C-alpha positions as CSV (number, residue, x, y, z in Angstrom):
1,M,0.0,0.0,0.0
2,I,2.8,2.4,0.9
3,K,4.6,1.5,-2.4
4,T,1.4,2.3,-4.4
5,V,1.1,5.7,-2.7
6,I,4.7,6.5,-3.3
7,D,4.5,5.4,-7.0
8,Q,1.4,7.5,-7.5
9,S,3.2,10.5,-5.9
10,F,6.0,10.1,-8.4
11,I,3.6,10.0,-11.2
12,N,1.8,13.1,-10.0
13,I,5.1,14.9,-9.6
14,S,6.2,13.9,-13.1
15,L,2.9,15.2,-14.5
16,L,3.4,18.4,-12.6
17,N,6.9,18.8,-14.0
18,S,5.5,18.4,-17.5
19,L,3.2,21.4,-17.2
20,P,4.4,24.8,-18.1
21,N,6.1,26.8,-15.4
22,N,5.3,30.4,-14.3
23,Q,7.8,31.9,-16.8
24,D,6.2,30.0,-19.7
25,I,2.7,31.2,-18.7
26,I,4.0,34.8,-18.4
27,G,5.7,34.4,-21.8
28,Y,2.4,33.2,-23.3
29,I,0.6,36.3,-21.9
30,D,3.3,38.6,-23.1
31,N,3.2,37.1,-26.6
32,D,-0.6,37.4,-26.5
33,I,-0.4,41.1,-25.7
34,H,2.1,41.7,-28.6
35,N,-0.1,39.5,-30.9
36,K,-3.2,41.5,-30.1
37,K,-1.4,44.7,-31.0
38,N,-0.2,43.3,-34.3
39,N,-2.9,40.8,-35.3
40,N,-6.5,40.0,-34.1
41,S,-6.8,36.6,-35.7
42,L,-8.3,33.3,-34.6
43,D,-4.8,32.2,-33.4
44,N,-5.2,34.6,-30.5
45,S,-8.3,32.8,-29.3
46,N,-6.6,29.5,-29.6
47,D,-3.7,30.8,-27.7
48,N,-6.0,32.2,-25.0
49,Y,-7.8,28.8,-24.8
50,R,-4.4,27.1,-24.4
51,K,-3.3,29.5,-21.7
52,V,-6.5,29.0,-19.8
53,T,-6.2,25.2,-20.2
54,N,-2.6,25.2,-19.0
55,L,-3.4,27.4,-16.1
56,W,-6.4,25.2,-15.1
57,Q,-4.3,22.0,-15.4
58,T,-1.6,23.6,-13.2
59,V,-4.2,24.5,-10.6
60,Q,-5.7,21.0,-10.7
61,T,-2.3,19.4,-10.5
62,N,-1.3,21.5,-7.6
63,K,-4.5,20.4,-5.8
64,R,-3.8,16.8,-6.5
65,L,-0.2,17.2,-5.4
66,D,-1.3,18.8,-2.1
67,A,-3.8,16.0,-1.5
68,T,-1.1,13.4,-2.2
69,E,1.3,15.1,0.2
70,E,-1.4,15.2,2.9
71,G,-2.1,11.5,2.2
72,L,1.5,10.6,2.6
73,H,1.7,12.6,5.8
74,R,-1.3,10.8,7.2
75,L,0.1,7.5,6.1
76,S,3.5,8.1,7.7
77,S,1.7,9.2,10.9
78,L,-0.4,6.0,10.9
79,T,2.7,3.9,10.3
80,D,4.5,5.5,13.2
81,D,1.5,4.9,15.5
82,L,1.4,1.2,14.3
83,L,5.1,0.7,14.9
84,E,4.7,2.1,18.5
85,Q,1.8,-0.2,19.1
86,I,3.8,-3.2,17.8
87,K,6.7,-2.3,20.1
88,K,4.3,-1.9,23.0
89,F,2.7,-5.3,22.3
90,S,6.2,-6.9,21.9
91,E,7.2,-5.6,25.3
92,Q,3.9,-6.8,26.9
93,N,4.4,-10.2,25.2
94,R,8.0,-10.5,26.7
95,A,6.7,-9.5,30.1
96,L,3.9,-12.1,29.9
97,K,6.3,-14.8,28.8
98,S,8.7,-14.1,31.6
99,A,5.8,-14.1,34.1
100,L,4.5,-17.4,32.7
101,D,8.0,-18.9,32.9
102,E,8.3,-17.7,36.5
103,V,4.9,-19.2,37.4
104,S,5.7,-22.5,35.6
105,K,9.0,-22.8,37.6
106,T,7.2,-22.4,41.0
107,S,4.0,-24.3,40.2
108,C,3.0,-27.7,41.3
109,L,2.5,-28.8,37.7
110,H,6.1,-28.3,37.1
111,L,6.9,-30.7,39.9
112,F,4.6,-33.3,38.5
113,S,5.9,-33.0,35.1
114,S,9.4,-33.8,36.3
115,I,8.3,-37.0,38.1
116,Y,8.8,-40.1,36.0
117,I,5.8,-42.3,36.1
118,P,6.2,-45.6,34.3
């Protein structure tokens, strides 16, 4: 389960890295401003659509990345809690085993088990 979450996180990060960065988006906007001054063609509307789409993808990817980070944080916290419980149960198990060994040494049953009856 942890491996699946980590693999999914790496996939999400690679998707995030494939999206345009802030400088690219600003460059698109600057080019759009210059294109509007020089030419008012259909290419401008396609560029605007692409810019909005890229921005929307970036926002959605950031949301997914934040959710993945939160999930990893919760998972690591849960794992830490489970490890503490396992350690606690192991200590209790050792204490019970030593108490049982102590009782078995002093009990009458131990004496009877050592007597050989043909």
